[in-house]
C-alpha positions as semicolon CSV with decimal commas, in nm:
position;residue;x (nm);y (nm);z (nm)
1;M;1,842;-0,853;-4,426
2;S;1,504;-0,955;-4,289
3;S;1,196;-0,866;-4,489
4;P;0,922;-0,636;-4,363
5;I;0,597;-0,796;-4,263
6;K;0,338;-0,742;-4,534
7;P;-0,007;-0,603;-4,452
8;S;-0,162;-0,940;-4,544
9;Q;0,046;-1,098;-4,268
10;K;-0,081;-0,856;-4,006
11;L;-0,214;-1,002;-3,683
12;S;-0,530;-0,860;-3,527
13;P;-0,419;-0,617;-3,254
14;H;-0,494;-0,749;-2,906
15;P;-0,556;-0,454;-2,672
16;D;-0,427;-0,642;-2,369
17;N;-0,082;-0,732;-2,496
18;I;0,041;-0,577;-2,822
19;T;0,356;-0,747;-2,947
20;I;0,655;-0,625;-3,142
21;T;0,535;-0,838;-3,436
22;E;0,209;-0,643;-3,455
23;V;0,395;-0,311;-3,445
24;A;0,618;-0,430;-3,729
25;A;0,311;-0,528;-3,933
26;E;0,142;-0,193;-3,872
27;A;0,456;0,004;-3,966
28;Q;0,534;-0,234;-4,257
29;V;0,893;-0,284;-4,143
30;S;1,090;-0,580;-4,014
31;I;1,079;-0,695;-3,653
32;S;1,449;-0,613;-3,618
33;A;1,377;-0,258;-3,737
34;V;1,123;-0,217;-3,455
35;S;1,377;-0,347;-3,205
36;R;1,641;-0,101;-3,330
37;A;1,390;0,186;-3,324
38;F;1,323;0,135;-2,951
39;N;1,690;0,093;-2,869
40;P;1,849;0,438;-2,808
41;T;2,185;0,304;-2,930
42;G;2,038;0,110;-3,223
43;S;2,108;0,203;-3,585
44;C;1,778;0,317;-3,731
45;A;1,691;0,576;-3,996
46;P;1,487;0,870;-3,860
47;K;1,207;0,801;-4,110
48;T;1,183;0,436;-4,003
49;R;1,192;0,526;-3,634
50;A;0,908;0,776;-3,689
51;K;0,698;0,507;-3,864
52;V;0,760;0,261;-3,581
53;F;0,674;0,513;-3,309
54;A;0,355;0,613;-3,490
55;A;0,249;0,250;-3,523
56;A;0,330;0,178;-3,159
57;E;0,127;0,478;-3,043
58;K;-0,169;0,376;-3,261
59;L;-0,169;0,020;-3,120
60;G;-0,093;0,122;-2,761
61;Y;0,231;-0,077;-2,755
62;K;0,477;-0,043;-2,467
63;P;0,827;-0,190;-2,511
64;N;0,926;-0,447;-2,253
65;R;1,258;-0,309;-2,130
66;L;1,335;-0,627;-1,939
67;A;1,293;-0,854;-2,241
68;R;1,666;-0,866;-2,308
69;G;1,760;-0,944;-1,950
70;L;1,498;-1,200;-1,848
71;K;1,427;-1,551;-1,966
72;S;1,110;-1,591;-2,169
73;N;0,939;-1,784;-1,889
74;S;1,023;-1,532;-1,614
75;S;0,745;-1,337;-1,443
76;L;0,749;-0,988;-1,298
77;I;0,526;-0,873;-1,011
78;G;0,482;-0,502;-0,948
79;I;0,473;-0,367;-0,592
80;L;0,335;-0,014;-0,572
81;M;0,423;0,173;-0,252
82;T;0,369;0,530;-0,138
83;D;0,466;0,518;0,229
84;F;0,832;0,481;0,313
85;E;0,816;0,686;0,635
86;N;0,641;0,404;0,819
87;P;0,898;0,137;0,920
88;A;0,626;-0,129;0,904
89;Y;0,629;-0,110;0,526
90;L;1,000;-0,186;0,500
91;S;0,936;-0,517;0,674
92;I;0,629;-0,576;0,456
93;L;0,834;-0,507;0,142
94;S;1,098;-0,757;0,252
95;D;0,834;-1,023;0,316
96;L;0,656;-0,954;-0,015
97;T;0,972;-0,983;-0,223
98;S;1,071;-1,306;-0,045
99;A;0,728;-1,457;-0,103
100;I;0,735;-1,357;-0,471
101;Q;1,084;-1,502;-0,514
102;A;0,955;-1,829;-0,366
103;H;0,737;-1,848;-0,679
104;N;1,051;-1,807;-0,896
105;C;0,946;-1,457;-0,996
106;H;1,096;-1,108;-0,980
107;S;0,968;-0,791;-0,810
108;L;0,941;-0,441;-0,955
109;L;0,914;-0,173;-0,685
110;I;0,722;0,136;-0,795
111;N;0,747;0,430;-0,557
112;V;0,461;0,674;-0,609
113;G;0,548;0,984;-0,411
114;P;0,610;1,355;-0,460
115;Q;0,865;1,284;-0,732
116;K;0,656;1,036;-0,933
117;S;0,294;1,074;-1,043
118;V;0,036;0,800;-1,081
119;T;0,059;0,847;-1,458
120;E;0,431;0,766;-1,448
121;A;0,357;0,461;-1,234
122;V;0,104;0,337;-1,489
123;E;0,361;0,387;-1,765
124;L;0,613;0,175;-1,574
125;I;0,360;-0,100;-1,506
126;M;0,262;-0,116;-1,872
127;E;0,618;-0,086;-2,000
128;Y;0,747;-0,376;-1,793
129;H;0,443;-0,595;-1,868
130;V;0,400;-0,705;-1,507
131;D;0,199;-1,024;-1,458
132;G;0,039;-0,896;-1,139
133;L;0,035;-0,594;-0,910
134;I;0,032;-0,556;-0,532
135;V;-0,077;-0,209;-0,414
136;T;0,008;-0,098;-0,060
137;S;-0,102;0,263;-0,108
138;S;-0,421;0,388;0,054
139;S;-0,615;0,417;-0,271
140;L;-0,622;0,262;-0,616
141;P;-0,646;0,540;-0,878
142;D;-0,898;0,495;-1,159
143;E;-0,620;0,540;-1,416
144;L;-0,433;0,245;-1,271
145;I;-0,745;0,028;-1,249
146;S;-0,825;0,093;-1,616
147;A;-0,471;0,016;-1,728
148;C;-0,465;-0,314;-1,539
149;Q;-0,811;-0,410;-1,667
150;R;-0,703;-0,352;-2,027
151;R;-0,416;-0,596;-1,984
152;N;-0,611;-0,839;-1,762
153;T;-0,348;-0,780;-1,495
154;P;-0,469;-0,904;-1,153
155;V;-0,440;-0,658;-0,866
156;V;-0,420;-0,717;-0,489
157;I;-0,469;-0,426;-0,248
158;F;-0,266;-0,483;0,068
159;G;-0,368;-0,341;0,407
160;H;-0,644;-0,113;0,280
161;H;-0,995;-0,123;0,141
162;S;-1,087;0,031;-0,192
163;R;-1,455;0,069;-0,272
164;N;-1,575;-0,081;-0,599
165;A;-1,220;-0,163;-0,714
166;P;-1,200;-0,484;-0,921
167;A;-0,920;-0,615;-0,703
168;T;-0,855;-0,867;-0,428
169;I;-0,826;-0,701;-0,087
170;V;-0,616;-0,830;0,203
171;S;-0,635;-0,638;0,531
172;C;-0,674;-0,685;0,904
173;D;-0,996;-0,608;1,090
174;N;-0,935;-0,238;1,151
175;V;-1,277;-0,176;1,305
176;A;-1,213;-0,450;1,560
177;G;-0,871;-0,300;1,628
178;G;-1,030;0,034;1,711
179;R;-1,273;-0,135;1,948
180;M;-0,985;-0,315;2,121
181;A;-0,806;0,015;2,176
182;A;-1,119;0,177;2,324
183;D;-1,173;-0,112;2,564
184;M;-0,808;-0,111;2,669
185;L;-0,806;0,259;2,756
186;L;-1,141;0,258;2,936
187;D;-1,054;-0,059;3,128
188;A;-0,728;0,107;3,240
189;G;-0,928;0,396;3,388
190;Y;-0,873;0,666;3,128
191;T;-1,176;0,892;3,073
192;R;-1,079;1,147;2,806
193;P;-0,943;0,950;2,508
194;A;-0,841;1,093;2,170
195;F;-0,783;0,945;1,827
196;V;-0,501;1,063;1,598
197;G;-0,538;0,956;1,235
198;A;-0,370;1,046;0,907
199;T;-0,633;1,154;0,657
200;T;-1,003;1,069;0,664
201;S;-0,993;0,970;0,295
202;V;-0,788;0,662;0,391
203;S;-0,979;0,347;0,486
204;T;-0,747;0,257;0,774
205;T;-0,817;0,593;0,939
206;T;-1,193;0,576;0,893
207;D;-1,222;0,210;1,000
208;R;-1,003;0,240;1,311
209;Q;-1,165;0,567;1,411
210;R;-1,514;0,422;1,357
211;G;-1,440;0,117;1,572
212;F;-1,278;0,330;1,842
213;I;-1,546;0,602;1,870
214;T;-1,837;0,358;1,836
215;R;-1,703;0,150;2,124
216;L;-1,644;0,456;2,343
217;I;-2,004;0,565;2,290
218;E;-2,134;0,213;2,359
219;R;-1,957;0,221;2,694
220;G;-2,090;0,564;2,786
221;C;-1,774;0,769;2,726
222;T;-1,865;1,123;2,614
223;E;-1,535;1,311;2,653
224;W;-1,344;1,211;2,343
225;T;-1,182;1,400;2,057
226;T;-1,009;1,336;1,724
227;T;-0,744;1,507;1,513
228;E;-0,554;1,441;1,190
229;G;-0,189;1,421;1,098
230;N;-0,071;1,475;0,743
231;R;0,125;1,153;0,696
232;H;0,208;0,819;0,855
233;S;0,525;0,954;1,015
234;Y;0,698;1,033;1,343
235;D;0,682;1,407;1,273
236;S;0,313;1,390;1,192
237;G;0,238;1,215;1,522
238;Y;0,448;1,469;1,711
239;E;0,275;1,768;1,550
240;A;-0,077;1,627;1,589
241;T;-0,012;1,563;1,959
242;C;0,107;1,919;2,012
243;K;-0,217;2,035;1,850
244;L;-0,421;1,819;2,091
245;F;-0,249;1,951;2,402
246;A;-0,269;2,312;2,282
247;S;-0,650;2,289;2,307
248;P;-0,849;2,345;2,629
249;D;-0,983;1,988;2,631
250;K;-0,662;1,793;2,681
251;P;-0,688;1,415;2,654
252;D;-0,564;1,169;2,915
253;S;-0,505;0,896;2,656
254;I;-0,446;0,869;2,281
255;F;-0,503;0,597;2,022
256;Y;-0,274;0,659;1,722
257;L;-0,335;0,530;1,371
258;D;0,002;0,350;1,373
259;D;0,309;0,293;1,587
260;I;0,543;0,542;1,422
261;M;0,291;0,822;1,483
262;A;0,253;0,699;1,841
263;C;0,632;0,718;1,894
264;G;0,630;1,081;1,777
265;G;0,331;1,149;2,000
266;M;0,495;0,996;2,307
267;D;0,801;1,216;2,264
268;A;0,581;1,525;2,231
269;I;0,393;1,427;2,548
270;R;0,715;1,379;2,744
271;Y;0,942;1,650;2,609
272;E;0,706;1,928;2,497
273;F;0,458;1,907;2,785
274;G;0,655;1,734;3,064
275;L;0,389;1,466;3,115
276;K;0,444;1,104;3,207
277;V;0,342;0,798;3,004
278;P;0,134;0,611;3,117
279;E;0,058;0,791;3,445
280;D;-0,062;1,117;3,290
281;V;-0,134;1,001;2,935
282;G;-0,191;0,649;2,803
283;V;-0,079;0,566;2,448
284;I;-0,175;0,290;2,204
285;G;-0,047;0,239;1,848
286;V;-0,105;-0,008;1,564
287;D;0,132;-0,244;1,376
288;D;0,378;-0,366;1,645
289;I;0,691;-0,248;1,465
290;R;1,026;-0,337;1,624
291;L;1,059;0,009;1,777
292;A;0,735;-0,046;1,971
293;A;0,899;-0,312;2,187
294;S;1,209;-0,099;2,262
295;R;1,277;0,030;2,613
296;A;1,243;0,386;2,484
297;Y;0,873;0,339;2,397
298;D;0,747;0,007;2,542
299;L;0,435;0,073;2,338
300;T;0,099;-0,096;2,381
301;T;-0,021;-0,170;2,030
302;I;-0,266;-0,351;1,804
303;R;-0,061;-0,609;1,615
304;Q;-0,143;-0,665;1,248
305;P;-0,069;-1,019;1,124
306;F;0,164;-0,898;0,850
307;T;0,322;-1,237;0,775
308;D;-0,017;-1,399;0,724
309;M;-0,139;-1,099;0,524
310;V;0,163;-1,118;0,291
311;N;0,122;-1,492;0,236
312;T;-0,250;-1,449;0,170
313;A;-0,190;-1,162;-0,075
314;V;0,081;-1,340;-0,275
315;T;-0,108;-1,671;-0,284
316;A;-0,424;-1,497;-0,406
317;L;-0,232;-1,302;-0,671
318;F;-0,063;-1,607;-0,821
319;A;-0,392;-1,796;-0,818
320;Q;-0,544;-1,520;-1,032
321;I;-0,241;-1,510;-1,261
322;K;-0,282;-1,885;-1,316
323;D;-0,660;-1,867;-1,360
324;A;-0,789;-1,535;-1,499
325;S;-1,149;-1,645;-1,444
326;L;-1,115;-1,621;-1,064
327;E;-1,314;-1,337;-0,911
328;P;-1,146;-1,085;-0,676
329;Q;-1,184;-1,176;-0,308
330;N;-1,186;-0,991;0,023
331;F;-0,970;-1,133;0,303
332;T;-1,001;-0,978;0,651
333;L;-0,758;-1,117;0,908
334;P;-0,788;-1,073;1,289
335;C;-0,560;-0,840;1,484
336;T;-0,443;-0,880;1,845
337;L;-0,377;-0,649;2,140
338;V;-0,019;-0,640;2,273
339;T;-0,008;-0,481;2,618
340;R;0,309;-0,299;2,725
341;G;0,407;-0,012;2,951
342;S;0,255;0,285;2,766
343;T;-0,085;0,216;2,926
344;R;-0,181;0,171;3,291
345;A;-0,263;-0,171;3,428
346;I;-0,623;-0,279;3,375
347;S;-0,849;-0,156;3,654
348;T;-1,014;-0,423;3,868
349;Q;-1,338;-0,230;3,818
350;A;-1,318;-0,269;3,439
351;E;-1,626;-0,390;3,260
């Protein structure tokens, strides 16, 4: 039977990465006793288990549930996602996991939605001792930032900005994308454009809307409007479009925050109001998902360089994992306009 670690053998607790050895020293039990205490099927006396749990709580220890299944030199990268209604993110997830696997590492997908709180997500991240975290959600909660800072876990925010967050940011130029959309609609002869976003607390909405409205004003357009959807989803785009056309000032063109909202909006335009796209209403989206190029939608869109963004994000993350002294960086990649049949041909009188 292994002997308990004596107090004189105790290691100084390291707040970033408490080990099972330190828990054993604090509880004055053997390392194997700690292992059994955290194993639901392990044989451990209630009194010993209570001592171990108390010591673990005092030190802030989280058991690594993958320790038994992974080799000691394996790495785990967390991917935190909140938006599974947007098809673009399924492709992004596939690319992220492939890029991470190319570094001989594993991915841990953390879905923060209605059924899982940010607190639970933090618990998972700490419990699995991830070496790095990629966040695709629209904001980085303070609780998550603090937890990652305590463990010196590098964080990359993908596709969004986050003010004052100590994290690397990889996104496309959303302001420029909004300006492209404004020019496209005005050059095609539309005069009453609208913008449909998700929520104004999200950087992609504010940046694309700012670029779009600023450019309209620069070019002398005064008849424009905006509205919000609740989510990045087909239904949200459909409902927001119905709201726009229920008002007296109906638009003749709409720039949607993303393609899946634009697809919902196009169906509302055609089937709820009997209007034609692009003759009566022009439509532009963002992302260039596969559905955008289908015959059903033939959607003009602002293409985000997702492949380049993924490669940039993963490369930056592993560089920070290798060298903790590296400062977080901000990468802004260019987007491009893809013209299809949901907008009229450019007017020869265009500026």
